[in-house]
C-alpha positions in Angstrom: -0.3 216.1 54.0 2.4 219.1 54.2 5.8 218.2 54.2 6.3 219.3 58.0 3.2 216.6 58.7 4.7 214.0 56.8 8.3 214.6 58.6 6.5 214.2 61.9 4.4 211.1 60.8 7.8 209.4 60.3 9.5 210.3 63.5 7.3 207.6 65.5 7.9 204.1 64.7 5.5 201.4 66.3 7.1 197.7 66.3 4.3 196.0 67.8 1.3 198.1 67.3 -1.3 197.9 70.0 -4.4 200.3 69.3 -6.7 199.0 72.1 -3.8 200.0 74.5 -4.5 201.5 77.8 -1.4 203.7 77.8 1.5 205.0 75.3 4.9 204.9 75.9 7.2 206.9 74.0 10.9 205.9 73.9 13.7 208.4 72.8 17.1 206.3 71.7 20.7 207.6 72.9 23.2 209.4 70.7 23.9 207.7 67.3 21.0 205.4 68.1 17.7 204.4 66.0 14.3 203.4 67.1 15.2 200.1 66.5 17.0 200.5 69.9 13.7 199.7 71.7 12.5 197.1 69.3 12.9 194.2 71.9 11.5 196.5 74.8 8.6 196.8 72.6 8.1 193.2 72.3 9.0 192.4 75.8 6.2 195.1 76.9 2.5 193.4 77.4 -0.7 194.5 75.2 -1.9 197.1 77.6 0.9 199.7 76.7 1.7 200.8 73.3 5.3 201.8 72.4 6.4 204.3 69.8 10.1 204.9 69.6 11.5 208.1 68.0 13.6 208.0 65.0 15.4 211.1 64.6 16.5 212.4 61.4 19.2 210.5 59.4 18.2 207.4 60.1 16.9 204.5 58.3 13.8 205.7 56.3 14.6 209.1 57.4 18.0 208.8 55.9 17.4 211.7 53.8 16.4 214.0 56.3 18.5 216.8 57.8 19.4 216.5 61.3 18.5 220.1 62.9 21.7 220.1 64.8 19.9 221.1 68.2 18.0 219.0 71.1 15.2 221.8 71.2 14.6 221.1 67.3 14.3 217.6 67.7 12.0 217.8 70.8 9.8 220.6 68.6 9.6 217.5 66.1 8.5 214.9 68.4 6.3 217.2 70.2 4.4 218.2 67.1 4.2 214.5 66.4 2.8 213.7 69.4 0.0 216.6 69.4 -1.0 215.5 66.2 -1.6 212.0 67.1 -3.0 212.9 70.6 -5.9 210.7 72.2 -7.3 210.3 75.7 -4.7 207.6 76.7 -2.0 208.6 79.4 1.1 209.6 77.7 4.7 208.5 79.3 8.1 209.5 77.6 11.2 207.6 78.4 14.7 209.0 77.2 18.0 206.7 77.2 21.2 209.0 77.4 21.0 211.9 75.0 17.4 210.5 74.4 16.4 211.7 78.0 17.4 215.3 77.1 15.1 215.4 74.3 12.3 213.5 76.1 12.7 216.0 78.9 12.3 219.2 76.0 9.7 217.3 74.4 7.5 217.2 78.1 8.3 220.7 78.6 6.7 221.5 75.2 3.8 219.4 76.0 3.4 220.8 79.1 0.6 223.2 78.2 -1.8 220.8 77.6 -0.8 218.3 80.5 -0.4 215.7 77.5 2.2 213.7 79.5 2.0 211.5 82.4 5.4 211.0 83.6 9.1 211.4 82.4 11.1 208.1 82.8 15.0 208.9 82.2 18.3 206.8 82.1 21.9 207.1 81.7 21.6 210.5 81.6 22.8 213.4 83.8 20.2 216.2 84.7 19.6 218.9 81.7 21.0 221.8 83.3 24.1 220.0 84.1 27.7 219.8 82.3 27.8 216.7 80.6 31.1 217.1 79.7 31.2 215.2 76.7 34.2 215.0 74.5 34.3 216.4 71.2 34.1 213.5 69.0 34.8 215.8 65.8 38.2 215.8 67.5 38.5 212.2 68.3 39.8 209.7 65.7 37.5 206.9 64.8 39.2 204.5 66.5 39.0 206.5 69.9 35.0 206.2 69.1 34.8 202.9 68.4 36.7 202.3 71.8 34.3 204.3 73.7 31.3 202.3 72.0 32.9 199.1 73.1 33.1 200.3 76.6 29.7 201.4 76.9 28.2 198.5 75.1 25.0 198.4 73.3 26.3 198.0 70.0 26.8 194.3 68.6 30.6 193.5 67.6 29.5 192.7 63.9 28.2 196.0 63.6 31.6 197.2 65.1 33.5 195.4 62.3 31.0 196.3 59.0 33.0 199.2 57.8 30.0 200.6 56.3 27.7 200.2 59.1 30.3 201.7 61.3 30.9 204.7 59.2 27.2 205.7 59.3 27.3 205.0 63.1 30.3 207.2 63.8 28.7 209.8 61.6 25.3 209.8 63.4 27.2 210.0 66.4 29.3 213.1 65.6 26.2 215.0 64.5 24.3 214.1 67.6 27.0 214.9 70.0 27.3 218.3 68.3 23.6 218.9 69.2 24.4 217.7 72.9 27.6 220.0 73.3 25.4 222.6 72.3 22.7 222.1 74.4 22.0 224.4 77.5 19.2 224.2 79.9 18.4 227.2 82.7 18.5 225.3 86.5 15.1 226.8 87.1 13.5 224.8 84.2 11.1 222.2 85.7 8.1 220.1 84.8 5.2 219.4 86.9 5.0 215.5 86.2 7.0 212.8 88.2 10.3 211.8 87.1 11.7 208.3 87.5 15.6 207.7 86.9 16.1 204.5 86.0 20.2 203.5 86.0 22.4 200.6 85.1 24.4 199.6 88.1 27.5 199.1 85.9 26.9 202.4 83.8 30.3 203.7 83.5 28.7 207.3 82.9 25.5 207.9 85.4 25.3 207.1 88.9 22.9 207.8 91.5 24.9 210.7 93.0 25.6 212.4 89.4 21.9 211.8 88.5 20.3 213.4 91.6 19.6 216.6 90.5 16.8 215.3 88.0 14.8 215.9 91.2 15.5 219.7 90.5 13.7 219.7 87.5 10.5 219.0 88.5 7.7 219.9 90.7 6.1 216.8 91.0 7.6 213.5 92.8 11.2 212.0 91.7 12.8 208.9 92.7 15.6 207.0 91.3 15.8 203.2 91.2 18.7 201.0 89.9 18.3 197.8 87.4 21.3 195.4 86.8 23.1 196.4 83.4 25.1 199.2 81.9 24.5 202.3 80.0 21.6 201.1 77.9 19.8 199.2 80.8 16.5 201.1 79.9 16.4 199.0 76.1 17.5 195.6 77.4 14.6 193.4 78.5 17.4 191.2 80.3 17.7 193.8 82.7 14.0 193.9 84.1 13.4 197.5 82.3 9.9 196.0 81.0 8.6 194.8 84.0 9.8 197.9 85.8 8.4 200.2 83.4 5.0 197.9 83.2 4.6 198.2 86.9 5.3 202.0 87.1 2.8 202.7 84.3 -0.1 200.8 85.6 0.4 202.1 88.9 0.1 205.7 87.1 -3.3 204.4 85.8 -5.0 203.3 88.9 
C-alpha cells in the first residue's frame, strides 16, 4: 500500500460498521473537531445507514500526520478515500461548520462520477461568503476558551484539562488558518440537492445568513431548523438522526 493510500484509509472512521447498509453517510467535523464528534450520531442512526466520520490530520490516530493548511487539500484527501472505497450505495455528505466547506469541496471533486447523492450542511455560511472568522493566532487562549463555551459542544471537563485544552486550541488555530485562507467563486455549483440543517439557537448561522447555499447548486435546496445550537447536527437529542434518516430514505425511494 502506498503512503497516499494508507493516509486516505486513515481519514475515514466507522464507529459502527454496517456493511449491509443501503446508504453511506460521510460526516465532516467542525474546526478543532475530530471524527468522534459524530460517534453518538452514528449510534443513533439505523442499520440501513452506514456512517463514516472524517478524521482530519493531527487528530488521535492521525496525530503525526501534518495538516495541509488548506480546505481544498482536506477535500482532496477525502475524495480520494471515497473513490478508493467506492461501491454502488448512494453516498450522502454531511458537514458541520467548517466541515460543511470540506464536504462541499469534496462533492465538487466527486461530481465527475456523480458519486454524491445529497449534500447536507449545518452551522455554516455559504462557501462564497465571507465568514468573517476571527484570527485565532491573534487571540489569547482565554478568549478562545470563552468562544468555545459560548458555542457549546466541548464538555467542561475537557476545557479544564490543561493537556487536552492545549491540543484543542492548537487544532482550532490550525483549522482556522485553513478556513481564513479559503475562497470559493460565486459560480461554483453542484448538481445535487443541498439541505441546510440549522440549530435554532446557533449564534453563528441562521436562516437569513445561510440562504446563499441555494446559489451553489443547480439542484433543489431547502433549509430546516432543529432545536439546538451550533452543534445540532452532531447531537441526537436535537432530532438530527431522525431527520437525516428521513432525508436519506426519501432519496432511496
